C-alpha positions, 0 to 999 in steps of 0.5 A: 500499499503506498503512503497516499493510499494509507493516508486515504484510508486513515481518512476513510477510518476517521470519517466512518468511526468518528461520525454519528452512528449506532456505536457512537450513539451508544458510547455517549450514552454510556459515558453519560450514564456510567462514566468514561472509566467504565466504558473503556471496555465497551470502546475496546470491544468495538475496536477489536470487533470491527478489526475482526470484521475487517479481517473476515471481509478480507479473507472471504466473508464478503464474497459470501454475502455477494454470492448470497445477499439474502443472508446480508439482508437477514442480518440487517434486519436482526440487527435493526431489531436488536438496536430498537431493543437497545434503544428502549433499554437506554431510553427507559434508563432513569438514574446515573449508575456509578455502581450498582444500578445497571451496567455498561457493555462488556468487551464481548458484548461490544465486540459481537454488537458489530456483527448485528450493526449495519453500519459495522458491515458497511464500514468493514466491507467498504475498507476491503473492497476499496483498499485491499488490492486483489491478491494482496489479502495476506499482507494488506488485510491485517494492515487494514484492520490494524489501522482501523482499530488504531483510528477507531479506538480514539474516535470511540474515546471521544464520544465516551468522553463527551458523554462523561462531560455531561454527567454534571449536568444530568444529575436532575432525573428529568434532564437525565430522562430527556437526555436518554430519550434523546439518545434513544431516539438518535440511535433509532434514527441511525437505522434509517438510512442504513436500511433504506439505502438498498443493498449495501454490499453492492456499494459498501464504500459509498454507504459507509463514508456517507455515514 
């Protein structure tokens, strides 16, 4: 990979990992409700989960979805249903948790969530189909995955940190309830373009960059 192409890929990673989407809306809510320290495993789970997805796409999984698009379609709707449930959980939360009231996502939960996150699929497939040259998988794909993790983790941390910064303003139940309902609505809204774009497997880079 040339330096110019690597720079373009870093910008791609920043644009897709740093812009609003299901992961970042959940990190913002988690930082506000649980604090940054308790959200660290959530951040790491997202980063590692996306890295594994890029590896899987680069080493053949993307071809499976292109051959059997119904599988990708089913995953999109399963993911949407799961995110609606998460939005409900966020929207009905009424207390800031320091210890015992609820808990943030664990590392494994956050990593597994990427497999039902439509934006994560578009990001991973876009990374591979746009930046991995034909026949260069064994050398390029790990580089793509590692770069995605290195760029994505600080972006995720920034969203969680912003949520942490909001905690002093959320000590009143009515304010916190309004914030959580807003986060739930934004999480649901983030699904709309991902589920109405048509077939993201066919145009992964355009869809990912648009988010």
